[in-house]
mmCIF file of the C-alpha atoms, coordinates in Angstrom:
data_MODEL
# 
_entry.id   MODEL 
# 
loop_
_atom_site.group_PDB 
_atom_site.id 
_atom_site.type_symbol 
_atom_site.label_atom_id 
_atom_site.label_alt_id 
_atom_site.label_comp_id 
_atom_site.label_asym_id 
_atom_site.label_entity_id 
_atom_site.label_seq_id 
_atom_site.pdbx_PDB_ins_code 
_atom_site.Cartn_x 
_atom_site.Cartn_y 
_atom_site.Cartn_z 
_atom_site.occupancy 
_atom_site.B_iso_or_equiv 
_atom_site.pdbx_formal_charge 
_atom_site.auth_seq_id 
_atom_site.auth_comp_id 
_atom_site.auth_asym_id 
_atom_site.auth_atom_id 
_atom_site.pdbx_PDB_model_num 
ATOM 1  C CA . MET A 1 1  ? 0.027   -0.005 -0.004  1.00 0.00 ? 1  MET A CA 1 
ATOM 2  C CA . THR A 1 2  ? 1.298   3.457  -0.897  1.00 0.00 ? 2  THR A CA 1 
ATOM 3  C CA . THR A 1 3  ? 1.822   5.694  2.105   1.00 0.00 ? 3  THR A CA 1 
ATOM 4  C CA . PHE A 1 4  ? 1.981   9.440  2.076   1.00 0.00 ? 4  PHE A CA 1 
ATOM 5  C CA . ARG A 1 5  ? 4.626   11.278 4.061   1.00 0.00 ? 5  ARG A CA 1 
ATOM 6  C CA . ARG A 1 6  ? 4.897   15.022 4.211   1.00 0.00 ? 6  ARG A CA 1 
ATOM 7  C CA . GLY A 1 7  ? 7.878   16.127 2.192   1.00 0.00 ? 7  GLY A CA 1 
ATOM 8  C CA . ALA A 1 8  ? 8.421   12.765 0.488   1.00 0.00 ? 8  ALA A CA 1 
ATOM 9  C CA . ARG A 1 9  ? 8.350   12.513 -3.257  1.00 0.00 ? 9  ARG A CA 1 
ATOM 10 C CA . PRO A 1 10 ? 5.121   10.790 -4.304  1.00 0.00 ? 10 PRO A CA 1 
ATOM 11 C CA . ALA A 1 11 ? 5.661   7.119  -5.080  1.00 0.00 ? 11 ALA A CA 1 
ATOM 12 C CA . VAL A 1 12 ? 3.688   6.805  -8.283  1.00 0.00 ? 12 VAL A CA 1 
ATOM 13 C CA . ALA A 1 13 ? 4.965   10.102 -9.605  1.00 0.00 ? 13 ALA A CA 1 
ATOM 14 C CA . SER A 1 14 ? 8.552   8.980  -9.078  1.00 0.00 ? 14 SER A CA 1 
ATOM 15 C CA . GLY A 1 15 ? 7.944   5.967  -11.363 1.00 0.00 ? 15 GLY A CA 1 
ATOM 16 C CA . ASP A 1 16 ? 7.613   3.370  -8.575  1.00 0.00 ? 16 ASP A CA 1 
ATOM 17 C CA . LEU A 1 17 ? 6.085   0.371  -10.396 1.00 0.00 ? 17 LEU A CA 1 
ATOM 18 C CA . GLU A 1 18 ? 5.079   -1.248 -7.081  1.00 0.00 ? 18 GLU A CA 1 
ATOM 19 C CA . ALA A 1 19 ? 3.168   1.895  -6.089  1.00 0.00 ? 19 ALA A CA 1 
ATOM 20 C CA . PHE A 1 20 ? 1.495   1.978  -9.514  1.00 0.00 ? 20 PHE A CA 1 
ATOM 21 C CA . ALA A 1 21 ? 0.557   -1.721 -9.178  1.00 0.00 ? 21 ALA A CA 1 
ATOM 22 C CA . ALA A 1 22 ? -0.842  -1.088 -5.699  1.00 0.00 ? 22 ALA A CA 1 
ATOM 23 C CA . LEU A 1 23 ? -2.922  1.847  -7.011  1.00 0.00 ? 23 LEU A CA 1 
ATOM 24 C CA . TYR A 1 24 ? -4.184  -0.409 -9.851  1.00 0.00 ? 24 TYR A CA 1 
ATOM 25 C CA . ASP A 1 25 ? -4.989  -3.278 -7.511  1.00 0.00 ? 25 ASP A CA 1 
ATOM 26 C CA . ARG A 1 26 ? -6.816  -1.008 -5.166  1.00 0.00 ? 26 ARG A CA 1 
ATOM 27 C CA . HIS A 1 27 ? -8.949  0.825  -7.753  1.00 0.00 ? 27 HIS A CA 1 
ATOM 28 C CA . ALA A 1 28 ? -9.196  -1.244 -10.975 1.00 0.00 ? 28 ALA A CA 1 
ATOM 29 C CA . GLY A 1 29 ? -12.283 -3.133 -9.894  1.00 0.00 ? 29 GLY A CA 1 
ATOM 30 C CA . ARG A 1 30 ? -14.192 0.052  -9.050  1.00 0.00 ? 30 ARG A CA 1 
ATOM 31 C CA . VAL A 1 31 ? -13.008 1.764  -12.239 1.00 0.00 ? 31 VAL A CA 1 
ATOM 32 C CA . TYR A 1 32 ? -14.190 -1.194 -14.316 1.00 0.00 ? 32 TYR A CA 1 
ATOM 33 C CA . ALA A 1 33 ? -17.525 -1.414 -12.500 1.00 0.00 ? 33 ALA A CA 1 
ATOM 34 C CA . LEU A 1 34 ? -18.212 2.252  -13.101 1.00 0.00 ? 34 LEU A CA 1 
ATOM 35 C CA . ALA A 1 35 ? -17.106 2.006  -16.732 1.00 0.00 ? 35 ALA A CA 1 
ATOM 36 C CA . ARG A 1 36 ? -19.304 -1.082 -17.211 1.00 0.00 ? 36 ARG A CA 1 
ATOM 37 C CA . HIS A 1 37 ? -22.270 0.809  -15.819 1.00 0.00 ? 37 HIS A CA 1 
ATOM 38 C CA . LEU A 1 38 ? -21.670 3.722  -18.159 1.00 0.00 ? 38 LEU A CA 1 
ATOM 39 C CA . CYS A 1 39 ? -20.565 1.908  -21.329 1.00 0.00 ? 39 CYS A CA 1 
ATOM 40 C CA . PRO A 1 40 ? -22.891 -0.105 -23.585 1.00 0.00 ? 40 PRO A CA 1 
ATOM 41 C CA . THR A 1 41 ? -20.492 -3.091 -23.725 1.00 0.00 ? 41 THR A CA 1 
ATOM 42 C CA . GLY A 1 42 ? -18.041 -4.909 -21.552 1.00 0.00 ? 42 GLY A CA 1 
ATOM 43 C CA . GLU A 1 43 ? -15.433 -4.542 -24.262 1.00 0.00 ? 43 GLU A CA 1 
ATOM 44 C CA . LEU A 1 44 ? -15.740 -0.740 -24.105 1.00 0.00 ? 44 LEU A CA 1 
ATOM 45 C CA . ALA A 1 45 ? -15.593 -0.864 -20.301 1.00 0.00 ? 45 ALA A CA 1 
ATOM 46 C CA . GLU A 1 46 ? -12.322 -2.826 -20.460 1.00 0.00 ? 46 GLU A CA 1 
ATOM 47 C CA . GLN A 1 47 ? -10.952 -0.297 -22.956 1.00 0.00 ? 47 GLN A CA 1 
ATOM 48 C CA . VAL A 1 48 ? -11.936 2.585  -20.698 1.00 0.00 ? 48 VAL A CA 1 
ATOM 49 C CA . THR A 1 49 ? -10.304 0.894  -17.730 1.00 0.00 ? 49 THR A CA 1 
ATOM 50 C CA . ARG A 1 50 ? -7.056  0.470  -19.692 1.00 0.00 ? 50 ARG A CA 1 
ATOM 51 C CA . ASP A 1 51 ? -7.235  4.120  -20.785 1.00 0.00 ? 51 ASP A CA 1 
ATOM 52 C CA . VAL A 1 52 ? -7.871  5.370  -17.258 1.00 0.00 ? 52 VAL A CA 1 
ATOM 53 C CA . PHE A 1 53 ? -4.699  3.630  -15.929 1.00 0.00 ? 53 PHE A CA 1 
ATOM 54 C CA . LEU A 1 54 ? -2.738  4.726  -19.004 1.00 0.00 ? 54 LEU A CA 1 
ATOM 55 C CA . ALA A 1 55 ? -3.691  8.305  -18.100 1.00 0.00 ? 55 ALA A CA 1 
ATOM 56 C CA . VAL A 1 56 ? -2.478  7.643  -14.562 1.00 0.00 ? 56 VAL A CA 1 
ATOM 57 C CA . TRP A 1 57 ? 0.797   6.351  -15.948 1.00 0.00 ? 57 TRP A CA 1 
ATOM 58 C CA . GLU A 1 58 ? 1.192   9.434  -18.159 1.00 0.00 ? 58 GLU A CA 1 
ATOM 59 C CA . ARG A 1 59 ? 0.222   11.934 -15.394 1.00 0.00 ? 59 ARG A CA 1 
ATOM 60 C CA . PRO A 1 60 ? 1.216   10.105 -12.212 1.00 0.00 ? 60 PRO A CA 1 
ATOM 61 C CA . GLU A 1 61 ? 1.500   13.245 -10.092 1.00 0.00 ? 61 GLU A CA 1 
ATOM 62 C CA . ARG A 1 62 ? -2.309  13.391 -9.979  1.00 0.00 ? 62 ARG A CA 1 
ATOM 63 C CA . ALA A 1 63 ? -2.488  9.944  -8.459  1.00 0.00 ? 63 ALA A CA 1 
ATOM 64 C CA . ASP A 1 64 ? -0.215  10.695 -5.479  1.00 0.00 ? 64 ASP A CA 1 
ATOM 65 C CA . ARG A 1 65 ? -2.337  13.378 -3.833  1.00 0.00 ? 65 ARG A CA 1 
ATOM 66 C CA . PRO A 1 66 ? -3.879  11.924 -0.737  1.00 0.00 ? 66 PRO A CA 1 
ATOM 67 C CA . GLY A 1 67 ? -7.660  11.727 -1.051  1.00 0.00 ? 67 GLY A CA 1 
ATOM 68 C CA . ALA A 1 68 ? -7.607  12.955 -4.643  1.00 0.00 ? 68 ALA A CA 1 
ATOM 69 C CA . SER A 1 69 ? -6.627  9.867  -6.573  1.00 0.00 ? 69 SER A CA 1 
ATOM 70 C CA . ALA A 1 70 ? -9.991  8.153  -6.193  1.00 0.00 ? 70 ALA A CA 1 
ATOM 71 C CA . ASP A 1 71 ? -11.865 11.252 -7.178  1.00 0.00 ? 71 ASP A CA 1 
ATOM 72 C CA . TRP A 1 72 ? -9.614  11.749 -10.214 1.00 0.00 ? 72 TRP A CA 1 
ATOM 73 C CA . LEU A 1 73 ? -10.168 8.158  -11.253 1.00 0.00 ? 73 LEU A CA 1 
ATOM 74 C CA . VAL A 1 74 ? -13.967 8.624  -11.077 1.00 0.00 ? 74 VAL A CA 1 
ATOM 75 C CA . VAL A 1 75 ? -13.779 11.803 -13.166 1.00 0.00 ? 75 VAL A CA 1 
ATOM 76 C CA . LEU A 1 76 ? -11.501 10.141 -15.716 1.00 0.00 ? 76 LEU A CA 1 
ATOM 77 C CA . THR A 1 77 ? -13.700 7.056  -15.891 1.00 0.00 ? 77 THR A CA 1 
ATOM 78 C CA . ARG A 1 78 ? -16.814 9.105  -16.504 1.00 0.00 ? 78 ARG A CA 1 
ATOM 79 C CA . ALA A 1 79 ? -15.217 11.261 -19.189 1.00 0.00 ? 79 ALA A CA 1 
ATOM 80 C CA . LEU A 1 80 ? -13.582 8.364  -20.976 1.00 0.00 ? 80 LEU A CA 1 
ATOM 81 C CA . SER A 1 81 ? -16.741 6.259  -20.809 1.00 0.00 ? 81 SER A CA 1 
ATOM 82 C CA . ALA A 1 82 ? -18.819 9.097  -22.314 1.00 0.00 ? 82 ALA A CA 1 
ATOM 83 C CA . ARG A 1 83 ? -16.197 9.502  -25.095 1.00 0.00 ? 83 ARG A CA 1 
ATOM 84 C CA . ALA A 1 84 ? -16.087 5.730  -25.765 1.00 0.00 ? 84 ALA A CA 1 
ATOM 85 C CA . ALA A 1 85 ? -19.878 5.480  -25.920 1.00 0.00 ? 85 ALA A CA 1 
ATOM 86 C CA . ASP A 1 86 ? -20.002 8.454  -28.354 1.00 0.00 ? 86 ASP A CA 1 
ATOM 87 C CA . GLN A 1 87 ? -17.444 6.878  -30.614 1.00 0.00 ? 87 GLN A CA 1 
ATOM 88 C CA . ASP A 1 88 ? -19.201 3.531  -30.446 1.00 0.00 ? 88 ASP A CA 1 
ATOM 89 C CA . GLY A 1 89 ? -22.452 5.163  -31.604 1.00 0.00 ? 89 GLY A CA 1 
ATOM 90 C CA . ARG A 1 90 ? -24.582 3.364  -29.041 1.00 0.00 ? 90 ARG A CA 1 
ATOM 91 C CA . PRO A 1 91 ? -26.184 5.123  -26.127 1.00 0.00 ? 91 PRO A CA 1 
ATOM 92 C CA . ALA A 1 92 ? -24.506 4.577  -22.749 1.00 0.00 ? 92 ALA A CA 1 
# 
């Protein structure tokens, strides 16, 4: 589990693969469940889940703020689910 210490460089932002894996393990199920609720197909929900964690990998500093990572993941999941449903042409 990633811990947060005042003054310490955030673990995910520093490229710590174990911290990223812990973040994924902790939140992937909820991200997928939300995406599946919002997307018309399971395939799109899986794609959204991958895209959410790719965004975390690309902007890891957002994932290391205590209390903010879960909120950010929800916002990302909602936005990417809406975009995926739009591109798919089926209503969410």
